[in-house]
C-alpha positions as CSV (number, residue, x, y, z in Angstrom):
1,M,0.0,0.0,0.0
2,A,1.9,3.0,-1.2
3,A,1.8,6.1,1.0
4,F,0.3,9.4,-0.1
5,D,2.8,12.2,-0.3
6,R,1.3,14.7,2.2
7,P,1.9,18.4,1.7
8,A,4.8,19.6,3.8
9,P,2.7,22.2,5.6
10,A,0.2,19.5,6.7
11,R,3.1,17.2,8.0
12,D,4.4,20.2,10.0
13,S,1.1,21.7,11.0
14,A,0.3,22.9,14.5
15,L,-1.9,19.9,15.0
16,V,0.7,17.4,14.1
17,R,3.4,19.2,16.0
18,A,1.3,19.5,19.1
19,A,0.4,15.8,18.9
20,R,4.1,15.1,18.9
21,G,4.8,17.4,21.9
22,L,6.7,19.9,19.7
23,P,6.5,23.7,20.0
24,T,3.7,25.4,18.0
25,D,3.0,29.0,17.2
26,H,-0.6,28.6,18.6
27,V,-2.7,25.9,20.3
28,P,-4.4,24.0,17.5
29,V,-8.2,23.6,17.6
30,W,-10.6,21.1,16.1
31,F,-13.9,19.7,17.3
32,M,-15.2,16.2,17.3
33,R,-18.3,16.0,15.1
34,Q,-17.4,19.3,13.6
35,A,-18.2,17.8,10.2
36,G,-22.0,17.3,10.2
37,R,-25.3,17.9,11.8
38,S,-24.8,21.3,13.4
39,L,-24.0,23.0,10.0
40,P,-27.0,24.0,7.8
41,E,-24.9,23.4,4.7
42,Y,-24.4,19.8,5.9
43,R,-28.1,19.2,6.4
44,E,-28.9,20.6,3.0
45,L,-26.3,18.4,1.3
46,R,-27.4,15.3,3.2
47,A,-31.1,15.7,2.3
48,G,-32.4,12.4,0.8
49,T,-29.2,10.5,1.5
50,T,-28.7,7.8,4.1
51,M,-25.8,8.1,6.5
52,L,-24.0,5.0,5.1
53,Q,-24.5,6.3,1.5
54,A,-23.0,9.6,2.5
55,C,-20.0,7.9,4.2
56,R,-19.3,5.7,1.1
57,T,-19.6,8.5,-1.5
58,P,-16.2,10.3,-2.0
59,E,-17.6,13.5,-3.3
60,L,-20.0,13.8,-0.4
61,V,-17.4,12.8,2.2
62,T,-15.0,15.4,0.8
63,E,-17.5,18.2,0.8
64,I,-18.8,17.4,4.3
65,T,-15.3,17.1,5.7
66,L,-14.3,20.5,4.2
67,Q,-17.4,22.4,5.4
68,P,-16.3,23.1,9.0
69,V,-12.7,24.0,7.8
70,R,-14.1,26.7,5.6
71,R,-16.7,28.0,8.1
72,L,-14.9,27.7,11.5
73,G,-11.2,28.1,10.7
74,V,-10.2,25.0,12.6
75,D,-6.6,23.7,12.5
76,A,-7.6,20.2,11.2
77,A,-10.3,18.4,9.4
78,V,-11.6,15.1,10.7
79,F,-12.6,12.5,8.2
80,F,-16.4,12.2,7.8
81,S,-17.3,8.7,8.6
82,D,-19.1,6.5,11.1
83,I,-17.7,3.9,13.4
84,V,-19.7,1.1,11.7
85,V,-18.5,1.8,8.2
86,P,-15.7,-0.9,8.5
87,L,-18.4,-3.4,9.5
88,H,-20.6,-2.4,6.6
89,A,-17.7,-2.5,4.2
90,A,-16.7,-6.0,5.3
91,G,-20.2,-7.3,4.5
92,I,-21.7,-7.4,8.0
93,G,-25.4,-6.6,8.0
94,V,-25.6,-3.2,9.7
95,D,-27.7,-0.1,9.1
96,I,-27.8,3.3,10.8
97,V,-31.4,4.0,11.6
98,P,-32.3,7.7,12.0
99,G,-33.2,8.4,15.6
100,V,-31.8,5.0,16.8
101,G,-28.3,4.5,15.6
102,P,-26.5,1.4,14.3
103,V,-28.7,-1.7,14.2
104,V,-27.1,-5.1,13.5
105,E,-29.0,-7.6,11.4
106,K,-27.6,-10.7,13.1
107,P,-26.1,-10.1,16.6
108,V,-23.0,-11.9,17.6
109,R,-23.6,-14.3,20.6
110,T,-21.5,-17.4,20.0
111,M,-18.0,-18.5,18.8
112,A,-19.7,-19.7,15.6
113,D,-21.0,-16.2,15.1
114,V,-17.5,-14.8,15.6
115,D,-16.0,-17.3,13.2
116,A,-18.6,-16.3,10.6
117,L,-17.7,-12.7,10.6
118,P,-15.8,-11.6,7.5
119,E,-12.5,-9.9,7.7
120,L,-12.0,-6.4,6.2
121,D,-9.7,-6.3,3.2
122,A,-8.2,-3.0,2.1
123,G,-9.7,-3.6,-1.4
124,Q,-13.2,-3.4,0.1
125,I,-12.7,0.2,1.1
126,D,-11.3,1.7,-2.1
127,D,-14.0,4.4,-1.7
128,I,-12.6,5.4,1.7
129,A,-9.1,5.7,0.2
130,A,-10.5,7.8,-2.7
131,S,-12.4,10.0,-0.2
132,V,-9.2,10.6,1.8
133,R,-7.1,11.4,-1.3
134,M,-9.8,13.8,-2.7
135,T,-10.2,15.5,0.7
136,V,-6.4,15.9,1.3
137,A,-6.0,17.4,-2.2
138,E,-8.6,20.0,-1.3
139,L,-7.3,20.7,2.2
140,G,-3.8,21.7,1.1
141,S,-1.9,22.7,4.2
142,T,-4.7,21.7,6.7
143,P,-4.1,18.2,8.1
144,L,-6.7,15.5,8.0
145,I,-7.4,13.3,11.0
146,G,-8.3,9.8,10.2
147,F,-10.9,8.1,12.3
148,A,-12.1,4.7,13.5
149,G,-14.2,3.2,16.3
150,A,-12.4,1.1,18.8
151,P,-12.8,-2.7,19.0
152,F,-14.8,-2.6,22.3
153,T,-17.4,-0.1,21.0
154,L,-17.8,-2.1,17.7
155,A,-18.1,-5.3,19.7
156,S,-20.9,-3.8,21.9
157,Y,-23.0,-2.9,18.8
158,L,-22.4,-6.4,17.4
159,I,-23.3,-8.2,20.6
160,E,-26.2,-6.0,21.7
161,G,-27.6,-5.7,18.1
162,G,-27.7,-1.9,18.5
163,P,-27.3,0.9,21.0
164,S,-27.6,-0.2,24.7
165,K,-28.0,1.8,27.9
166,N,-26.4,-0.9,30.1
167,H,-24.4,-3.1,27.8
168,E,-25.7,-6.2,29.7
169,L,-25.2,-8.6,26.9
170,T,-21.7,-7.3,26.2
171,K,-20.7,-7.6,29.9
172,S,-22.4,-11.0,30.1
173,M,-20.2,-12.3,27.2
174,M,-17.1,-10.6,28.6
175,H,-17.4,-12.5,31.9
176,G,-19.4,-15.5,30.9
177,A,-17.7,-16.4,27.6
178,P,-14.4,-14.6,27.7
179,D,-12.9,-16.7,24.9
180,V,-15.7,-15.6,22.6
181,F,-15.3,-12.0,23.7
182,D,-11.6,-12.1,23.1
183,A,-11.9,-13.7,19.7
184,L,-14.5,-11.1,18.7
185,L,-12.3,-8.2,19.8
186,S,-9.2,-9.7,18.1
187,K,-11.1,-9.8,14.8
188,L,-12.3,-6.2,15.3
189,S,-8.9,-4.9,16.2
190,A,-7.6,-6.2,12.9
191,M,-10.5,-4.5,11.1
192,C,-9.8,-1.2,12.9
193,G,-6.1,-1.5,12.0
194,T,-6.9,-2.0,8.3
195,F,-9.5,0.9,8.2
196,L,-7.0,3.3,9.8
197,S,-4.1,2.1,7.6
198,V,-6.0,2.8,4.4
199,Q,-6.8,6.3,5.6
200,A,-3.1,6.9,6.5
201,A,-1.8,5.5,3.2
202,A,-4.3,7.8,1.3
203,G,-3.0,10.9,3.0
204,A,-4.3,11.4,6.6
205,S,-1.8,13.2,8.8
206,A,-3.1,11.9,12.2
207,L,-5.3,9.1,13.4
208,Q,-7.9,9.0,16.2
209,L,-9.4,5.8,17.8
210,F,-12.8,6.6,19.4
211,D,-14.1,4.3,22.1
212,S,-17.7,5.5,22.7
213,W,-18.7,2.9,25.3
214,A,-15.5,2.2,27.2
215,G,-16.7,4.5,30.0
216,Y,-19.3,1.9,31.0
217,L,-16.5,-0.4,32.2
218,S,-14.6,-0.6,35.4
219,A,-10.9,0.0,35.2
220,A,-10.2,-3.6,36.1
221,D,-12.5,-4.9,33.3
222,Y,-11.0,-2.4,30.8
223,R,-7.5,-3.5,31.6
224,T,-8.3,-7.2,31.4
225,Y,-10.6,-7.5,28.4
226,V,-10.3,-4.3,26.3
227,L,-6.8,-2.7,26.7
228,P,-4.9,-5.6,24.9
229,H,-7.0,-5.1,21.8
230,S,-6.8,-1.3,21.7
231,R,-3.1,-1.7,22.2
232,D,-3.0,-4.0,19.1
233,V,-4.7,-1.3,17.0
234,F,-2.1,1.3,18.0
235,A,0.7,-1.2,17.5
236,H,-0.6,-1.9,14.0
237,V,-0.6,1.7,13.0
238,A,2.6,2.7,14.8
239,R,4.6,1.6,11.8
240,L,2.9,4.3,9.7
241,G,4.7,7.1,11.7
242,L,1.6,9.3,12.2
243,P,0.6,10.8,15.5
244,T,-2.3,9.0,17.2
245,I,-5.1,10.1,19.5
246,H,-7.3,7.9,21.8
247,F,-10.6,9.2,23.1
248,G,-13.5,7.8,25.0
249,V,-16.6,9.1,26.7
250,Q,-16.9,9.0,30.6
251,T,-13.4,7.6,30.8
252,G,-11.9,9.6,33.6
253,E,-11.2,6.5,35.6
254,L,-9.7,4.8,32.5
255,L,-7.3,7.6,31.3
256,A,-4.2,5.9,32.7
257,A,-5.0,2.6,31.0
258,M,-6.0,4.3,27.8
259,G,-2.6,6.0,27.8
260,E,-1.0,2.6,28.1
261,A,-2.7,1.5,24.8
262,G,0.0,3.4,23.0
263,P,-1.4,6.7,21.6
264,D,0.6,9.9,21.3
265,V,-2.4,11.9,22.6
266,V,-5.1,11.1,25.1
267,G,-8.4,12.8,24.7
268,V,-10.1,14.0,27.9
269,D,-13.9,14.4,28.2
270,F,-15.5,17.3,30.0
271,R,-16.0,15.5,33.3
272,V,-12.3,15.7,34.2
273,S,-10.2,18.8,34.1
274,L,-7.0,18.8,32.1
275,S,-5.0,19.4,35.3
276,D,-6.5,16.3,36.9
277,A,-6.1,14.3,33.7
278,A,-2.4,15.3,33.7
279,V,-1.9,13.6,37.0
280,R,-3.6,10.4,35.8
281,V,-1.7,10.4,32.4
282,P,1.6,12.2,33.2
283,D,4.0,13.4,30.5
284,T,1.4,13.1,27.8
285,V,-0.1,15.4,25.3
286,L,-3.8,15.9,26.1
287,Q,-6.7,16.8,23.9
288,G,-9.8,18.6,25.2
289,N,-12.0,19.5,26.9
290,L,-14.7,22.1,26.7
291,D,-18.2,20.8,27.7
292,P,-20.2,21.0,24.4
293,A,-23.2,22.1,26.4
294,F,-21.4,25.3,27.5
295,L,-21.6,26.5,23.9
296,F,-25.2,27.3,24.5
297,A,-24.3,29.9,27.2
298,P,-23.6,33.6,26.4
299,W,-20.1,34.3,25.1
300,D,-19.2,36.2,28.2
301,A,-19.8,33.0,30.1
302,V,-18.0,30.8,27.6
303,R,-14.9,32.9,27.1
304,P,-13.4,32.5,30.7
305,V,-14.0,28.7,30.5
306,V,-12.1,28.6,27.2
307,D,-9.3,30.7,28.7
308,E,-9.1,28.4,31.8
309,I,-8.8,25.3,29.6
310,V,-6.0,27.0,27.6
311,R,-4.3,27.9,30.8
312,Q,-4.4,24.3,32.1
313,G,-3.2,23.1,28.6
314,S,-0.2,25.5,28.8
315,E,1.2,23.4,31.7
316,L,1.1,20.2,29.6
317,P,3.8,18.7,27.3
318,G,1.3,19.5,24.5
319,H,-2.3,20.5,24.1
320,I,-4.9,20.2,21.4
321,F,-8.0,22.2,22.1
322,N,-11.2,20.3,21.5
323,L,-14.6,19.7,23.1
324,G,-15.0,17.0,25.8
325,H,-17.2,15.1,23.4
326,G,-18.9,15.9,20.0
327,V,-20.6,19.0,18.8
328,L,-24.3,18.9,19.7
329,P,-26.8,19.0,16.8
330,T,-28.3,22.4,17.7
331,T,-25.0,24.2,18.4
332,D,-24.7,27.6,16.8
333,P,-21.7,27.4,14.4
334,D,-20.9,31.0,15.1
335,M,-20.1,30.1,18.7
336,L,-17.7,27.4,17.5
337,A,-16.0,30.0,15.3
338,R,-15.7,32.3,18.3
339,V,-14.0,29.6,20.3
340,V,-11.5,28.9,17.5
341,D,-10.7,32.6,17.3
342,R,-10.3,33.0,21.0
343,V,-7.9,30.1,21.4
344,H,-5.8,31.4,18.5
345,D,-5.8,34.9,19.8
346,V,-4.7,34.0,23.4
347,T,-2.1,31.5,22.3
348,S,-0.5,33.1,19.3
């Protein structure tokens, strides 16, 4: 798989330098879920198109990924995708139902179910590679962050058959059939590695592994059943030489273990301050962590919170400003742009 020749400015951008713990001329800013539902131009473009269709159409992916870069002035684009795209591409029956989320046609409950799951071959995601190449060509000096869901989160959807509030079937398999659970996550870690590697080879400048549901686990369960597989993903992409980011929701108690998985950057959600996170994951570049709900407050209330996060970030080996989760659907894009401008103004 030949590597894409990334533009030199993207390779040496503030985002990439910060992720490596190198000096930058300002703190880089990007927002999880910046490409999508909060932007009116996105809603207009997506009209009449399903989520999976949008994720598998290079022209749509490129335009959607570029929209927030144009409007907000962020320091990086994040590849527009969904965590179940690798499953869909491999031939697993999954759909994204509006108002529900991913729904799996045949949930995985036994070792025979795991054995029947197909593997993901790079040739099955030529559209993803094309989307990345097309996007990178349009971005120029702005880096693109590649994206994948983590093995545990994918496993939860496959086991539960869809979104779950308690993950009872997942935890039941984890403890009651650990061999099945381990085999499933091993298969999914290989799939994640392939999905990220294709994006890297096509021109992404950094990679993020997103573990939506890890925060529902105890630290002991995470370390025993999940950490080895997340570590496998990071080990797989380490040879690519790109900076990597690991983020999960409600993972304050797991930050140390997530750092041990091998990322260059650990994302921090809004429930833990950067200062507290730095104690749990010392000597590590951190990403975060403005509460996305704060963006609905008046600017005079938002500004000092942004400034305090920047202050805490200044005490770290490196800091990438982000939200402590994704942009909420009804967020005013103008508020996002004000946050970007403020971070740039106070750190330049």
